C-alpha positions as CSV (number, residue, x, y, z in Angstrom):
1,M,-13.7,20.2,-12.3
2,S,-16.9,22.1,-11.7
3,K,-18.5,22.2,-8.3
4,I,-21.6,20.4,-9.7
5,K,-19.5,17.5,-10.9
6,E,-17.5,17.5,-7.6
7,N,-20.8,17.2,-5.6
8,L,-22.1,14.5,-7.9
9,I,-19.1,12.3,-7.5
10,G,-18.6,13.0,-3.8
11,Y,-15.9,15.7,-3.7
12,D,-18.1,18.0,-1.6
13,F,-15.4,18.8,0.9
14,E,-12.0,20.4,0.9
15,Y,-9.1,19.4,3.1
16,S,-7.0,22.0,4.8
17,E,-3.3,21.4,5.3
18,A,-3.9,21.0,9.0
19,E,-6.6,18.4,8.5
20,E,-4.4,16.5,6.0
21,A,-1.6,16.5,8.6
22,R,-4.0,15.1,11.2
23,R,-5.2,12.4,8.8
24,H,-1.5,11.3,8.2
25,I,-1.0,11.1,12.0
26,M,-4.2,9.2,12.5
27,V,-3.2,6.7,9.7
28,D,0.2,6.2,11.2
29,E,-1.2,5.6,14.7
30,L,-3.8,3.3,13.4
31,T,-1.3,1.4,11.4
32,E,1.0,0.9,14.4
33,Y,-2.0,-0.2,16.6
34,M,-3.2,-2.7,14.0
35,L,0.4,-4.1,13.6
36,M,0.8,-4.5,17.3
37,N,-2.4,-6.4,17.6
38,M,-1.8,-8.8,14.7
39,T,-0.4,-12.3,15.2
40,L,2.8,-13.2,13.5
41,L,0.9,-15.3,11.0
42,E,-1.4,-12.4,10.1
43,V,1.6,-10.1,9.6
44,K,3.3,-12.7,7.4
45,N,0.2,-13.2,5.3
46,T,-0.5,-9.5,4.9
47,L,3.2,-8.9,3.9
48,R,3.1,-11.8,1.5
49,E,0.0,-10.4,-0.3
50,A,1.7,-6.9,-0.5
51,I,4.8,-8.4,-2.0
52,K,2.8,-10.4,-4.5
53,N,0.8,-7.3,-5.5
54,D,4.0,-5.3,-5.9
55,C,5.6,-8.1,-8.1
56,H,2.6,-8.2,-10.3
57,T,3.1,-4.5,-11.2
58,W,6.7,-5.1,-12.4
59,S,7.5,-5.5,-16.1
60,T,8.7,-8.9,-17.3
61,E,12.3,-7.6,-17.5
62,V,12.3,-6.3,-14.0
63,L,10.7,-9.5,-12.7
64,Q,13.2,-11.7,-14.4
65,R,16.1,-9.6,-13.1
66,Q,14.8,-9.7,-9.5
67,H,14.2,-13.4,-9.8
68,R,17.7,-14.1,-11.1
69,G,19.2,-12.0,-8.3
70,A,17.1,-13.8,-5.6
71,I,17.2,-17.4,-7.0
72,K,20.6,-17.4,-8.7
73,N,21.8,-20.4,-6.7
74,E,18.6,-22.3,-6.8
75,Q,17.5,-24.6,-9.6
76,V,14.2,-23.7,-11.1
């Protein structure tokens, strides 16, 4: 991509490997901090949404297989 296009869409900076490593550390620390300060209900709701979003990305075959494995003793 040309520098002009990069500047127009906001890619006007470059990450160094050291900066990328610092970003990963900051994200990990912030994630831990946020998790420690969430209530159990907040954690449960956040996890529920993440699981739902993940399930919506699965193909029908994968979803059916996962459902059968998890709900095999339940009546649907």
